[in-house]
N, C-alpha and C positions, 0 to 999 in steps of 0.2 A: 694395633689400634683396631678393636672390633667395631664393625660398622652395623648400625641398626638400619632398618628399612626406612630411612628418613630423608635421604638425599634425593630420592627418585623424582619427587614432584618437581624439584628444581630442574632435574635433568630433562623431563619432558618439555619444560618450557624453553629449551634451548635449541640450537642449530639453525641453518641459514640458507643463503640464496644462491642463485646460479651466477655463472660468470658473465652472462650477457645482459643481466638486469640487476646488477648489484649496486649498492651504495657503499663505496669504500670509505676508509677513514680519511681520505683526502677530500671527500665531498663530491657532489655531483652538480654544482652550480657552474656558471659560466667561467669563473676564474679557474676552477679546477680543470675544466675541459680545455681551457687555453694552455694551462701548464702541461697537461697530458699531451697536447698536440705538438709541443716543442721538445718534450723530453725524449732522450735517446731510448730506443727499445731495449728492454732488459735481455741480456744475453745469458741464457741458462748454462751453468757450468756442466761439464761432462765428467762421468766416471772414467777411470783408466781404460775401461772396455767400451766406452762410447755411448752409454746411455745417459739421458739427462739425470743430473745428480740432485736428488731430493733429500739427501741424507741429513740427519741431525736431530736436534731436539726441537719440538714444536708444542704449541699450546693453543687451546681455543678459549682461554679464560675470558677474553674480551667479548665473546659472543653470549655471555650469560645474560639472561633476561629478555632476549629477543622473542617476541611472540611468534609462534610457529606459523599461524595464518594471519592474514591482514586483519587488524583490529577494526571493529565496527566504526570507531572514531575516525578512522582513515579511509572509510568507504569512498570509492570514486577516485582515490589517489593512486597514481602510478608509482611503483617502487623507485624508478630512476628519477622521478620528479621530486623526491624528498631531499631538500637542500641541507646545507651544513647546519644552519641555525635550527631547523626543525629536528634534525637528528640529535643535535646537542641537547635540545629541550627534552626529547624522548629519553636520552641517556640519563639526564638528571632525574626525571621522574622514576625511571626504573631503578636507579641506584638508591633513591630514597625508599622505595618499596623493599629493596633487598635489606636495607639496614633496619627497617621497621620489623621485618620478619625474622631477623637473625636470632633474636632472643627466643622465639618460639621453636626454632630448629635446635639450638644448642642448650647447654645447661645440664645439670645433673638429672633433671626429670626425664629427659629423653636418652641420655647416654651418648649424645652426639658430640660431646666435648665443648669446651669454651668457644665463644664466637671468634676469638682471634685465630682459631685454626682455619677459618674459612678464607678463601682467596678470590671470591667473586665480587668483592666491593670495587667500585670505581671502574667497572668494565667500560671500555670504549667500543661500543657496538659498531659493527661495520654496516648495518642496514636497519631498516625500520621493521621489517618482518621477514619470514623465512621462505615461504613457498613462492617460487617465481614462475612456475608453470603448473596450472593455468595462470594467465595474466591477472585474474582477479584475486590471486593470492589465497585461494581456498582449495582444500583437498576435494577432488571430484567425488561425486556420489558413489555409494557402494552399489554393486550389482544386486539384483534380486536373489541370486544364488548365495551371495555373501550374507545378506540380511537373514536368509533362512538358516544358513550354516551357523551364524552367530546368535540365533535366537532373538533377533531384533536389536542387539547391542551394536551401537554405532562405533566406528573408530577402533576402539580397543587399545590397549596397552601402550599407546604413544611411543615409546622408545624403550620400554621396559621389557624384560625378558620373562615372560610366563607368570602365571599365578595371579592371586587376588590383589596383593600389595597391601601397604599399610592402610589401616582403616577397614580392611576386609575381614574375612573369617580367619580364625586361628584355631580350628579344631585339630589340625595336623600341620606339620611342616610342609606338606604338599599343597596346602592352601596359600602358602606364601610364594612370592615371585622368585625366580632364579637369581635375581639381583639381591633380594632380601637374604637369600641363602648363600650369598657370596660365591655363586657359581659362574655367572656370566651377566653382562649387560647386553649381550647379543649384538646384532648389527642392524641399524646404525647406532644403537645405544652407546656402544663403546667409543664412537666418534664424538658424542655430544658433550657439551660443557656441563659441569656440575658445580657444587659449592666448594669442592676441593678435588684434588687428584686429576687436574686437567692436562697434565703433561703426557706427551707420548714421543716415541723415538722411531724414526724411519731409518732402516738399515738396508743397503742394497748389496747384492752379489750378482755375478753373471747369471742371468736367467731367473732371478729371484728378488722379491722385495719382502721385507718383514716389518710389521708395525707392532711395537710393544706399547701397551697402555699402562699408565700408572694405576688407574682404578680397576680393580678386579683382576689385576696381574695376568692379563691375557696377551697372547702374541698371535697375530694373524700372519700366516705364511701365504704369499701370493706368487705362484709360479708364473713366469712370463713365457707362456707356452700355449699352444692351441691343442694340446693332446686331449683326448676324450676324458670326460669327467668319470669319476669312480661310481657316482650315484649314491655314495654314502652321505647320510645326513649328519649335520652337526649344528651346534648352537650358533656358530659364526658362518655357517654355510660353506660351500666349496667354491673357491675363487680361481679365476684365471685373469691374467693381466697382459697388457701390451701397451706400447707407446704409440701415440698419434702425434707426431712432431715432438714437442716437449711435454705433452700432457700424458700422464699415466692414466690409463683407462682400465678399470677393474670390474668384471662381471661376475656376480656371485649368485649361485642357485643352491638347491638342495639343503634347505633349512629344516632343522628339527621343528616340528609343529609347536613344541612347547615354547620356543623362543622366536617364532616367526613374527616379523615386524607388524604391529597393529593387527594381529590375528590373520595375517596373510595366508594364502592357500599354498599348496605344494607347487603351484605354477609360478610363484613369485620369483622375479629376477630383479636384483638391485645392481644398478650401473653407476659406479663412482668415477669422477674425473678429478684428478689432482693436477691443477694447472699452476705452475710457478709464474708469478707475475712481478716479483721483485726479489731481491736477495733475502728479504725477511718475511715474505708473504706467499702463501699458496691459496688460490681459490679452489675450494672443494665443493663439489656438487654431487647429489645422488638423485637418480631417477628411479622411481618405484614403478615397476611394470608387472602388474598382476591382473590379468583380464577376468579372473574368477572372483576378484574382490572389489576392484574399482572400475568404473566405466571407461576410463582412459588413463594412460600413464601420467605421472605428475613428478615435479622436481623441486627439491629444496637444496640448501647448502650452507656453507659458512666460510669464514676466512681463518686460516691457520697462520699463526704468527711465530716466527723463529724465537726460540728461547734456549740458546745453547748453554746457559748457566744454570738451568733447572734440571738436574739429574732426576730420574724416576725414583720416587720415594717408595719404600716397601709398603705394600698394601696388605697388612697383616690380618687378613680375614679369610675364613675357611668355613666350609659347610659343617654344621654342628657346633658353631661357636656359641658363646654365652648369650649373644643377642637373640638367637633363635630360641634357645631354651627359655630365656626370660619372657619373650613374646608369648610362648605357649603356656608357661606357668602363670603369667599374669592373667591370661584369658581364663584359665581354670579357677584362679582366685576370684575373679569377677563373677563367674558362674556360681561359685560356692556362696559368695556374699549375697547373690540374688536368689538363693535357694534353688539353683539349678541342680540337675542330676548328672550332667555330663562329666566324664572323667578324662 
């Protein structure tokens, strides 16, 4: 199934909140708090070699549609104060928006396939927005150096990996993102929910954790060691992990500039925390620390839900596929129709 560069806008709109200020699917009102106070603490299982066991199939499909930053309509609202009824109403509004937009994503005109391929309908969001730190739910300001480096462009690529993206230039394949070209979603793009392909698998071995992603067929290898980094850059960066109690902490640096998150600098460090909170749930957070791009670190996250019955489906997309050829040929056809001279 060849993928055009059409799912990315949905991807940017996804991902979630931190473990200390989240609104989980059980709600955050007084009744939920009372239930939590009387519930037995979750005992995380262990691997045969003694590490917390996070293995299995997981999905973030229920995190589809969550705004990354706090919406203006919720200004002044604290994330932990959004109660069950408010979150249910937000879920309803977001799902209606997804269904209205589905026809524009799929169909023969875009090549994205029929709408029944999509798996993001009916998502049961875990929270009202994604950024948890700063407490106002907004990404901190960029530094003057970042503004100068980016030529005045704020933010940048949201969770996409490199390039202009759909709606941008198509003079060359190099104008398109690495996601459009079926190379990578980068990090944290690979962790973010999309309209399909939301499954991933966590596998552990002594001294190692591997995460396989359904979309863009990538595998992250995370050594559980403090050995020095190689300094080699890659689209997914260079990771090192360790356990703090039952929480897997992963620090990743050395990102290829073409896939650095939101046009981050070479100093960018991403710190993930995988905290198991129930047999079927992991709270995942990421802290973005890049003093050359933002005035202070900031944090977002999401809830991973166990889905052992969803094996990873083949993501049959590769660089140079028909989608990219068609994007470029269509651009040339439009230029010819307009009397352009580009070839």
